[in-house]
C-alpha positions, 0 to 999 in steps of 0.5 A: 500499500503506497502513500496515496492508497493509504491516505485514501483508505484512511480518508474513507474510514475517517469519513465513515466514523464521522458520519456514524458518530454524527448520528449517534446519541451521546455516550456516558464516557463522553458525557463524563469527560465533558463534565470533566472539562467544565470543571477543570483540575490538576487530575481527575479520578480517571486519569490525568487532566488531558482529556478534560482540557482538550474537551474544554478547548474544543467546547469553547471552539464549538460553542459548547456543542458536544456533538461537534466536539466529539468529532475530533476523535474520528480526526485523531484516529486517522492522525494515529493511523497515519503515524503508525504507517509512516513509522512502519514504512520507515522500519519495514517498508510499504507492504508492512505499513499497509498491513499494519494500518488495516489491522489496526483499523479493524481492531474493535478496541481501536474503533471504540476508542475512534468513536468514543471521546476519552484519553486513549486515542490522543495518548496513542497519536502522541506516543506514535509521534514520540516514537517517530521522533525517536527513530529520527534521533536514532538515525543521527539527528540527536536533538530529536530526542527532546522532541520525542520527550515532549511528545511523550510528556503530552501523552502522559498529560492524557494517560499515566501509562504513557511514561513507560514509552520514554522509560524504555528509550531511557534504559536503552540509552543507559545500556552503553554505560555498561559497555564503557561507552558515553551515553547521550546525557541530554537525550536521557535527561529529556526522557526523564525529566520532561514526563516527570514535569508533566506529571507533577501536578497530577501526582500532587493531586493524587497524593492528596487523596492517598493515592486511591485514583491510581491504586484503586484502593490502597497501595497494597492493591497494586501488587495484590493478585485478584485470581477470581478476575483472571477469566473475566479480564482475559475474556475482556481483552479478547473482545477488545482486540478480537480473538486472533488478533489478541493471540498474534499480539501476545506471540508478537511480544515473543517474537519481538524479544527473540529477534531484537538481538539481531534485528535493529528495527525489532530492538528499537520497537522492543524499546518502544513497547517492552515496558507497556507490554510487561506492565499489561502482563503484570496487570494481568496477573493481578486480575486488573486487565491487560488492555491499557498496557496493550493499547500502547503496545499494539502498533509496534507488535502489529508491525512485527507480526506483519514484518514476519508474516510477509515472508510467508506465502500464506500471509494474504489469506491468513492476514485477510482472515484475521482482519475480517474476524476483527472487523466482524467483532468491531461491527458487533461492538459498534451495533451494541454501542449504538443501541446503548447510546440510542436508549439513553435519550429515552431513558432521560425522557422518561426521567424527565416526564417522571419529574412531574410526579415528584411532589414540590419542595422548598428549593426544588427537587434533585436527581441521583443516579446509581453510578457515574455513568448514568449520572453523566448521561443524564447531566447532558439532558438536565444541565443547570441553567444557572452557574453552580458548583453542584453537577446537575445529577449526583451519584448516591453516597458511598464509602467508596471513592470510585469517580470524580463524582465522589470529589465534586460537591454533593447533596450529602455535603454540609456547608460551613456557616457562621449561624448555628444550624440548630438552637440547641447545638450551638457548636454545629456551624454547618447546614445542608441545603438539600434537607427536606427536598425530594429527589428521583433516584435511577438505579438497578436496585435501591441502596441503603444510602438512598433508603435510609436517607429519605423518609419515603421511597417508592418506585414509580417506573421500570425500564429495561436496557438493550442488554436486559438490565433493569432500571427503576426510577424511585421517588424519594420524599424528604431528604434527611441525610443518613443517620449516624 
C-alpha cells in the first residue's frame, strides 16, 4: 500500500466514523469527560487532566456543542493511523505499513476509542509521534530526542501509562554505560525530566487523595493478585482486540524478544513497547486487565507480526482472515454501542416525565443516579440553567471513592456557616441545603444509602436497557441525611 492508497484508505475510514458518530447519541463516557472539562482540575479520578482540557478547548471552539467537539476523535484516529503507517514504512517498508494500518483499523478497541471521546486515542497519537521522533534521533538527529520527550510528556498528560514508553528508551540509552560508552546525557535527561514535569501536579493531586485514584484502593492493591478476575479480564481482552488478533499480539511480543538481538528495527520497537507490554502482563497477573498497557504496545507488535508474516506465502489469506474476524467483532461492538447510545435519550425522556410526578419541595427537587456513567449521561439532558458547583445529577452516597463524582460537591455535603444550624447545638456550624427536599433515584436496585436517607422511597417506573439490565426510577421524599 503506497502513500496515496494509504491516505485514501484512512480518509474513507475517517469519513465513515464521522458519519456514524454524527448520527449517534451521546455516550456516558463522553458525557463524563465533558463534565470534567467544565470543572477543570490538576487531575481527575480517572486519570491526568489532558482529556478534560482538550474537551474544554473544543467546547470553546464549538460554542459548547459536545456533538461537534466529539468529532475530533475520528480525526485523532486518522492521525494515529497515519503516524503508524509512517513508522512502519520507515522501519519495514510500504507492504508492512499497509498491513499494519489495515489490522489496526480493524481492531474493535481501536474503533471504540475512535468513536468514543476519551484519553486513549490522543495518547496513542502522541506516543506514535514520539516514537517517530525517536527513530529520527536514532538515525543521527540527536536533538530529536527532546522532541520525542515532549510528545511522550504530552501523552502522559492524557494517560499515566504513557511514561512507560520513554522509560524504555531511557533504559536503552543507559545500556552503553555498561559497555563503557558515553550515553547521550541530554537525551536521557529529556526522557526522564520532561515526563516527570508533565505529571508533577497530577501526582500531587493524587497524593492528597492518598493515591486511591491510581491504586484503586490502598497501595497494597497494586501488588495483590485477584485470581477470581483472571478469566473475566482475559475474556475482556479477547473481546477488545478480537480473538485471533489478541493471540497474535501476545505471540508478537515473544517474536520481538527473540529477534531483537539481531534485528535493529526489532530492538528499537522492543524499547518502545516492552515496558508497556510488561505492565499489561503484570496487570493480567493481578487480575486488573491487559487493555491499558496492550493499547500502547499494539502498534509496534502489529508491525513485527506483519514483518514476519510477509515472508510467508500464506500472509494474504491468513492476514485477511484475521482482519475479517476483527472487523466482524467491530461491527458487533458498534451495533451494541449504537443501541446503548440510543436508549439513553429515551430513558432521559422518561426521567423528565417522572419529574412531573415529584411533589414540590422548598429549594426544588434533585436527581440521583446509581453510578457515574448514568449520572453523566443524564446530566447532558438536565443541565443547570445557572452557574453552580453542583453537578446536574448526583451519584448516591458511598464510602468508596470510585469516580470524580465522589470529589465534586454532593447533596450529602454540609456547608460551613457562621450562624448555628440548630438552637440546641450551638457548636454546629454547618448546614445541608438539600434537607427536606425530594428527589428521583435511577438505578438497578435500591441502595441503603438512599433508603436510609429519605423518609419515604417508592418505585415509580421500571425500565430495561438493551442488554436486558433493569432500571427503576424511585421517588424519594424528604431528604434527611443518613443517620450516624
